[in-house]
Backbone as JSON, one array per atom type, in Angstrom:
{
  "sequence": "XXXXXXXXXXXXXXXXXXXXXXXXXXXXXXXXXXXXXXXXXXXXXXXXXXXXXXXXXXXXXXXXXXXXXXXXXXXXXXXXXXXXXXXXXXXXXXXXXXXXXXXXXXXXXXXXXXXXXXXXXXXXXXXXXXXXXXXXXXXXXXXXXXXXXXXX",
  "N": [[71.15, -41.32, 14.47], [72.4, -44.37, 13.4], [73.69, -46.57, 11.26], [74.82, -49.47, 9.4], [76.57, -49.08, 6.38], [77.38, -49.18, 2.94], [79.36, -47.8, 0.38], [80.35, -46.72, -2.85], [82.66, -44.67, -4.57], [84.21, -41.58, -5.65], [87.21, -40.25, -4.44], [87.13, -37.08, -3.37], [88.53, -35.03, -2.15], [91.84, -34.2, -0.97], [93.05, -36.6, 1.24], [93.03, -35.93, 4.71], [95.25, -36.21, 7.27], [95.76, -36.64, 10.72], [97.06, -36.66, 14.07], [95.75, -36.92, 17.22], [96.12, -35.16, 20.39], [95.96, -37.11, 22.27], [97.04, -39.22, 20.97], [95.57, -40.52, 19.0], [95.21, -41.62, 15.75], [93.71, -40.08, 12.91], [92.08, -40.02, 9.82], [90.55, -38.26, 7.22], [88.27, -37.59, 4.5], [86.44, -36.22, 1.67], [83.87, -37.8, -0.11], [82.56, -38.4, -3.29], [79.72, -39.79, -4.47], [78.33, -40.84, -7.22], [75.27, -41.56, -8.7], [74.2, -43.79, -11.25], [72.1, -44.23, -14.05], [70.08, -46.02, -16.41], [69.12, -44.52, -19.35], [66.43, -44.9, -21.23], [65.42, -43.5, -23.44], [67.66, -42.27, -24.54], [69.17, -44.47, -24.83], [71.42, -45.21, -23.31], [73.76, -45.19, -20.5], [73.53, -42.73, -17.96], [74.74, -40.08, -15.83], [73.3, -39.56, -12.68], [72.08, -37.94, -9.78], [74.53, -36.71, -7.38], [75.75, -37.89, -4.36], [77.17, -36.69, -1.37], [79.64, -37.48, 0.98], [81.29, -37.35, 4.14], [84.09, -39.09, 4.92], [85.49, -40.79, 7.57], [88.23, -42.21, 9.21], [89.78, -44.19, 11.77], [92.54, -44.95, 14.01], [94.55, -47.78, 13.11], [93.43, -48.15, 10.59], [93.17, -45.51, 9.77], [95.88, -44.73, 9.52], [96.73, -46.49, 7.48], [95.0, -45.7, 5.44], [95.85, -43.06, 5.0], [98.34, -43.41, 3.76], [97.65, -44.82, 1.5], [95.46, -43.9, -0.02], [94.42, -41.48, -2.38], [93.45, -38.24, -3.66], [91.05, -38.43, -6.19], [91.06, -41.18, -6.47], [89.16, -44.2, -6.88], [87.07, -45.66, -4.58], [85.84, -48.12, -2.2], [83.8, -48.08, 0.56], [82.93, -49.14, 3.79], [80.92, -48.78, 6.61], [79.74, -47.07, 9.58], [76.87, -45.18, 9.27], [76.18, -41.79, 9.78], [73.92, -39.34, 10.27], [73.49, -36.04, 10.78], [71.89, -33.19, 12.07], [72.73, -29.76, 12.09], [73.4, -26.57, 13.6], [74.76, -23.48, 13.65], [74.05, -21.04, 14.57], [74.27, -18.95, 12.67], [73.98, -20.35, 10.3], [72.33, -23.35, 9.16], [72.23, -26.9, 8.72], [72.61, -30.21, 7.27], [74.67, -32.91, 8.04], [76.31, -35.58, 6.51], [77.9, -38.4, 7.32], [80.34, -41.04, 7.23], [81.66, -43.34, 9.35], [84.36, -45.08, 8.83], [84.77, -48.58, 8.73], [85.97, -50.4, 7.16], [87.9, -50.05, 4.2], [88.81, -49.58, 0.83], [90.44, -49.74, -2.44], [88.45, -49.51, -5.4], [88.22, -52.1, -7.42], [86.98, -52.34, -9.85], [87.67, -50.24, -11.39], [90.41, -50.2, -11.68], [93.69, -51.57, -10.88], [95.32, -52.87, -7.93], [97.97, -53.08, -5.54], [98.61, -55.03, -2.77], [99.96, -54.49, 0.42], [100.83, -55.89, 3.37], [100.33, -54.82, 6.72], [101.86, -55.39, 9.75], [101.52, -55.42, 13.2], [103.94, -55.02, 15.68], [104.99, -55.7, 18.99], [106.77, -53.46, 21.13], [108.31, -54.7, 22.99], [109.32, -56.92, 21.79], [112.21, -58.83, 20.96], [113.52, -58.54, 18.54], [113.86, -55.78, 16.59], [112.3, -54.08, 13.91], [113.99, -53.12, 10.9], [114.68, -49.67, 10.03], [113.97, -49.1, 7.35], [111.95, -50.87, 6.91], [109.78, -50.05, 8.27], [106.55, -48.54, 8.35], [106.27, -45.31, 7.92], [104.88, -42.16, 8.64], [105.68, -39.73, 9.35], [104.5, -38.92, 11.66], [104.11, -39.26, 15.22], [103.97, -42.5, 16.62], [100.86, -43.76, 17.8], [100.45, -45.78, 19.69], [102.04, -48.32, 21.73], [103.18, -49.89, 19.77], [104.82, -50.95, 16.8], [104.65, -50.53, 13.29], [105.18, -52.92, 10.88], [105.91, -53.36, 7.56], [105.09, -55.81, 5.32], [105.95, -57.22, 2.28], [103.92, -58.72, -0.21], [104.43, -62.04, -1.32]],
  "CA": [[70.98, -42.42, 13.54], [73.65, -45.09, 13.19], [73.46, -47.79, 10.51], [75.88, -49.94, 8.51], [76.35, -48.56, 5.05], [78.53, -49.32, 2.05], [79.24, -46.85, -0.71], [81.5, -46.6, -3.74], [82.7, -43.33, -5.11], [85.46, -40.92, -6.01], [87.79, -39.42, -3.38], [87.02, -35.73, -3.93], [89.49, -34.12, -1.51], [93.06, -34.84, -0.48], [92.83, -37.09, 2.6], [93.67, -35.15, 5.78], [95.67, -37.11, 8.34], [96.26, -35.99, 11.93], [97.13, -37.46, 15.28], [95.28, -36.09, 18.32], [97.02, -35.07, 21.54], [95.89, -38.4, 22.97], [97.71, -40.23, 20.15], [94.63, -41.2, 18.11], [95.31, -41.22, 14.34], [92.44, -39.86, 12.22], [92.19, -39.59, 8.43], [89.22, -38.01, 6.67], [88.19, -37.01, 3.15], [85.1, -36.13, 1.12], [83.62, -38.8, -1.14], [81.45, -38.12, -4.2], [79.13, -41.03, -4.95], [77.37, -40.52, -8.27], [74.38, -42.63, -9.13], [74.05, -43.89, -12.7], [70.88, -44.91, -14.44], [69.97, -46.23, -17.85], [68.11, -43.67, -19.98], [65.92, -45.65, -22.39], [65.24, -42.63, -24.6], [68.99, -42.07, -25.13], [69.74, -45.81, -24.97], [72.76, -45.24, -22.7], [73.86, -44.87, -19.08], [73.78, -41.32, -17.68], [74.94, -39.75, -14.42], [72.17, -38.96, -11.98], [72.54, -37.07, -8.7], [75.73, -37.06, -6.64], [75.66, -37.79, -2.91], [78.45, -36.33, -0.78], [79.86, -38.02, 2.31], [82.58, -37.19, 4.8], [84.56, -40.39, 5.36], [86.46, -40.65, 8.65], [88.77, -43.48, 9.7], [90.53, -44.06, 13.0], [93.55, -45.94, 14.4], [95.38, -48.34, 12.05], [92.77, -47.87, 9.32], [93.51, -44.13, 9.43], [97.28, -44.72, 9.07], [96.78, -47.16, 6.18], [94.29, -44.85, 4.48], [96.67, -41.89, 4.7], [99.43, -43.76, 2.84], [97.15, -45.61, 0.38], [94.36, -43.27, -0.77], [94.7, -40.13, -2.88], [92.37, -37.54, -4.35], [90.82, -38.98, -7.52], [90.93, -42.64, -6.41], [87.84, -44.82, -6.72], [87.14, -46.49, -3.38], [84.67, -48.75, -1.6], [83.83, -47.82, 2.0], [81.85, -49.73, 4.59], [81.02, -48.27, 7.96], [78.54, -46.6, 10.26], [76.31, -43.95, 8.72], [75.75, -40.82, 10.77], [73.26, -38.17, 9.69], [73.32, -35.1, 11.9], [71.48, -31.81, 11.79], [73.57, -28.83, 12.83], [73.01, -25.17, 13.56], [75.8, -22.7, 14.34], [73.53, -19.7, 14.87], [74.16, -18.21, 11.41], [73.52, -21.27, 9.26], [71.93, -24.68, 9.61], [72.33, -27.87, 7.64], [72.67, -31.63, 7.61], [75.97, -33.51, 7.76], [76.22, -37.02, 6.28], [79.25, -38.91, 7.56], [80.52, -42.48, 7.41], [82.82, -43.73, 10.14], [84.78, -46.27, 8.1], [85.25, -49.79, 9.4], [86.85, -50.98, 6.16], [88.02, -49.12, 3.08], [89.79, -50.05, -0.14], [90.27, -49.31, -3.82], [87.41, -50.18, -6.19], [88.96, -52.78, -8.48], [86.26, -52.22, -11.11], [88.26, -49.12, -12.11], [91.86, -50.32, -11.81], [94.29, -52.63, -10.08], [95.97, -52.4, -6.71], [98.91, -54.01, -4.94], [98.4, -55.06, -1.34], [101.11, -54.66, 1.3], [100.27, -56.14, 4.69], [100.93, -54.16, 7.87], [101.82, -56.25, 10.93], [101.92, -54.69, 14.4], [104.88, -55.71, 16.55], [105.14, -55.07, 20.3], [108.11, -52.92, 21.35], [109.06, -55.6, 23.85], [109.94, -57.97, 20.98], [113.66, -58.7, 20.96], [113.97, -58.07, 17.25], [113.21, -54.56, 16.16], [112.4, -54.0, 12.47], [114.9, -52.11, 10.35], [113.94, -48.45, 9.72], [113.39, -49.1, 6.01], [110.81, -51.77, 6.9], [108.69, -49.43, 9.01], [105.66, -47.65, 7.64], [106.37, -44.05, 8.64], [104.17, -41.07, 8.0], [106.16, -38.49, 9.95], [103.78, -38.66, 12.9], [104.47, -40.14, 16.32], [103.09, -43.66, 16.73], [99.92, -43.53, 18.88], [100.46, -46.85, 20.68], [103.36, -48.88, 21.96], [103.46, -50.89, 18.75], [105.41, -50.43, 15.59], [104.1, -51.2, 12.13], [106.16, -53.47, 9.95], [105.26, -53.61, 6.29], [105.57, -57.02, 4.67], [105.55, -57.29, 0.88], [103.36, -60.02, -0.62], [105.32, -62.85, -2.15]],
  "C": [[72.34, -43.07, 13.31], [73.37, -46.43, 12.53], [74.7, -48.17, 9.72], [75.55, -49.49, 7.09], [77.57, -48.85, 4.21], [78.28, -48.42, 0.85], [80.52, -46.9, -1.55], [81.49, -45.2, -4.3], [84.12, -42.85, -5.36], [85.95, -40.08, -4.83], [87.9, -38.01, -3.93], [87.98, -34.72, -3.31], [90.74, -34.89, -1.1], [92.82, -35.31, 0.95], [93.66, -36.29, 3.61], [93.98, -36.09, 6.94], [96.19, -36.29, 9.52], [96.3, -36.99, 13.06], [96.75, -36.53, 16.43], [96.32, -36.05, 19.44], [97.05, -36.36, 22.34], [96.52, -39.53, 22.17], [96.79, -40.99, 19.22], [94.8, -40.72, 16.67], [93.93, -41.13, 13.7], [92.76, -39.42, 10.79], [90.78, -39.39, 7.9], [89.33, -37.4, 5.27], [86.72, -36.96, 2.74], [85.0, -37.13, -0.03], [82.41, -38.39, -1.96], [80.96, -39.45, -4.76], [78.02, -40.69, -5.94], [76.56, -41.74, -8.65], [74.33, -42.61, -10.67], [72.76, -44.63, -12.99], [70.83, -45.03, -15.96], [68.82, -45.39, -18.39], [67.65, -44.37, -21.25], [65.78, -44.78, -23.62], [66.56, -42.35, -25.31], [69.71, -43.38, -25.4], [71.19, -45.87, -24.45], [72.67, -44.9, -21.22], [74.17, -43.39, -18.92], [73.98, -41.13, -16.18], [73.68, -39.11, -13.86], [72.74, -38.05, -10.9], [73.82, -37.6, -8.04], [75.45, -36.87, -5.15], [77.06, -37.54, -2.37], [78.52, -36.84, 0.65], [81.2, -37.55, 2.84], [82.94, -38.56, 5.35], [85.63, -40.15, 6.42], [86.91, -42.04, 9.09], [89.66, -43.2, 10.9], [91.56, -45.18, 13.14], [94.33, -46.46, 13.2], [94.75, -48.12, 10.67], [93.09, -46.45, 8.85], [94.94, -44.04, 8.88], [97.38, -45.34, 7.68], [96.09, -46.35, 5.1], [95.15, -43.68, 4.05], [97.78, -42.21, 3.69], [98.93, -44.46, 1.58], [96.17, -44.88, -0.54], [94.73, -41.84, -1.14], [93.46, -39.54, -3.52], [92.26, -38.13, -5.76], [90.69, -40.49, -7.55], [89.47, -43.05, -6.31], [87.96, -45.79, -5.56], [85.79, -47.09, -3.03], [84.83, -48.56, -0.09], [82.66, -48.52, 2.65], [82.02, -49.22, 6.01], [79.68, -47.83, 8.5], [78.12, -45.24, 9.69], [75.84, -43.07, 9.86], [75.17, -39.61, 10.03], [72.93, -37.24, 10.84], [72.86, -33.74, 11.39], [72.35, -30.9, 12.64], [73.06, -27.41, 12.63], [74.07, -24.39, 14.33], [75.34, -21.28, 14.65], [73.32, -18.89, 13.61], [73.58, -19.07, 10.3], [73.14, -22.6, 9.89], [72.03, -25.62, 8.43], [72.33, -29.29, 8.18], [74.01, -32.17, 7.17], [75.77, -35.01, 7.61], [77.64, -37.57, 6.33], [79.22, -40.43, 7.62], [81.79, -42.68, 8.19], [83.26, -45.09, 9.6], [85.23, -47.39, 9.02], [86.19, -50.55, 8.47], [86.8, -50.08, 4.93], [89.06, -49.68, 2.11], [89.5, -49.51, -1.53], [89.19, -50.15, -4.51], [88.08, -50.78, -7.42], [88.2, -52.85, -9.8], [86.95, -51.18, -12.01], [89.77, -49.21, -12.28], [92.37, -51.46, -10.96], [95.02, -52.03, -8.89], [96.93, -53.48, -6.23], [98.78, -53.9, -3.43], [99.71, -55.28, -0.61], [100.56, -54.77, 2.71], [101.06, -55.4, 5.76], [100.76, -55.07, 9.07], [102.3, -55.43, 12.11], [102.82, -55.57, 15.25], [104.95, -54.97, 17.87], [106.57, -54.6, 20.46], [108.96, -53.86, 22.19], [109.69, -56.76, 23.08], [111.44, -57.74, 20.9], [114.19, -58.2, 19.63], [113.17, -56.85, 16.86], [113.36, -54.45, 14.65], [113.37, -52.9, 12.04], [114.08, -50.88, 9.96], [113.31, -48.46, 8.34], [112.22, -50.06, 5.88], [109.6, -51.18, 7.61], [107.86, -48.55, 8.1], [105.63, -46.35, 8.44], [105.61, -42.98, 7.9], [104.58, -39.73, 8.61], [105.47, -38.14, 11.25], [104.26, -39.63, 13.97], [103.47, -41.28, 16.39], [102.16, -43.47, 17.94], [99.94, -44.59, 19.97], [101.88, -47.37, 20.83], [103.6, -50.06, 21.02], [104.12, -50.19, 17.58], [104.81, -51.19, 14.43], [105.24, -51.66, 11.25], [105.42, -53.83, 8.68], [105.91, -54.83, 5.67], [105.07, -57.04, 3.24], [104.97, -58.67, 0.6], [104.33, -60.74, -1.5], [104.54, -63.49, -3.26]]
}
């Protein structure tokens, strides 16, 4: 099953960032999306069930997610929904994952400052200064460098 899906929720785990041997950056975390409903008898909004998703991002979105999102943040995610049944011999279950295509902070709960990342080819004659590079301690997966530009 693969469908577009958007969900808002709370980042429940510290995002895990890694770069594969092939140079593919991946960042993933668990997202708790609690439904709210109005209880007429109490005359107030109450929390209903919580749905749990594993959010996975790749490439530049993974790099940007790793430096921008923290446990406890409220986020909006849009991507491909994947529901998979699994069985490892001892246990069986269902995994609900979203492969993120876009991801950001939910501005209903706070404010955010945007810093644009621009990819530059290494063949460019001007190389950005080290303090202008977005570095996460990992080797860059492609032959591009990321230059962070502050909004004016």
